C-alpha positions as CSV (number, residue, x, y, z in Angstrom):
1,M,0.0,-0.1,0.1
2,L,2.7,2.5,0.7
3,L,4.9,1.8,-2.3
4,A,1.5,2.3,-4.1
5,V,1.1,6.0,-2.5
6,I,4.6,6.7,-3.3
7,V,4.3,5.9,-6.9
8,V,1.0,7.6,-7.2
9,M,2.4,10.9,-5.4
10,G,5.5,10.7,-8.0
11,L,3.3,10.6,-11.1
12,L,1.6,13.5,-9.8
13,A,4.3,15.6,-8.8
14,G,5.9,14.8,-12.3
15,A,2.7,15.9,-14.1
16,A,2.7,19.1,-11.9
17,I,6.4,19.9,-12.6
18,H,5.6,19.7,-16.6
19,T,2.7,21.7,-16.6
20,S,2.8,25.8,-16.7
21,L,2.3,27.6,-13.6
22,P,-1.2,29.2,-14.7
23,V,-2.4,25.5,-15.3
24,F,-1.1,24.5,-12.0
25,L,-2.4,27.0,-9.8
26,T,-6.0,26.8,-11.7
27,A,-5.9,22.9,-11.0
28,S,-4.6,23.6,-7.3
29,A,-7.5,26.2,-6.4
30,A,-10.3,23.9,-8.3
31,I,-9.1,21.1,-6.1
32,A,-9.0,23.3,-3.1
33,A,-12.4,24.5,-3.8
34,W,-14.1,20.9,-4.4
35,L,-12.4,19.9,-0.8
36,L,-13.7,23.1,0.9
37,T,-17.1,22.3,-0.6
38,F,-17.2,18.8,0.8
39,A,-15.8,19.4,4.2
40,A,-18.7,21.9,4.5
41,R,-21.4,19.5,3.3
42,E,-20.0,16.7,5.6
43,H,-19.9,19.3,8.3
44,L,-23.5,20.4,7.8
45,A,-24.6,16.8,7.5
46,R,-23.1,16.0,10.6
47,T,-24.7,19.0,12.6
48,R,-28.1,18.1,11.2
49,T,-27.7,14.3,12.5
50,A,-26.6,15.3,15.9
51,R,-29.5,17.8,16.2
52,S,-32.1,15.4,15.0
53,G,-30.4,13.0,17.5
54,L,-30.4,15.3,20.3
55,A,-34.2,16.2,19.5
56,R,-35.3,12.5,19.6
57,A,-33.5,12.1,22.8
58,H,-34.8,15.0,24.4
59,R,-38.6,14.1,23.6
60,N,-38.5,10.6,25.0
């Protein structure tokens, strides 16, 4: 597993080195935006689940 991760990281780093800086920065910004959106959605889903669980426990 560790070897596979190292190989994939090497391939990604090699691809990043061969692209121009504007392309690299644009791709990095897009990935960062996607990760932030995903994290926000997960946080909201956990908050809703916790609130509904607390409401159910409070009713009983």
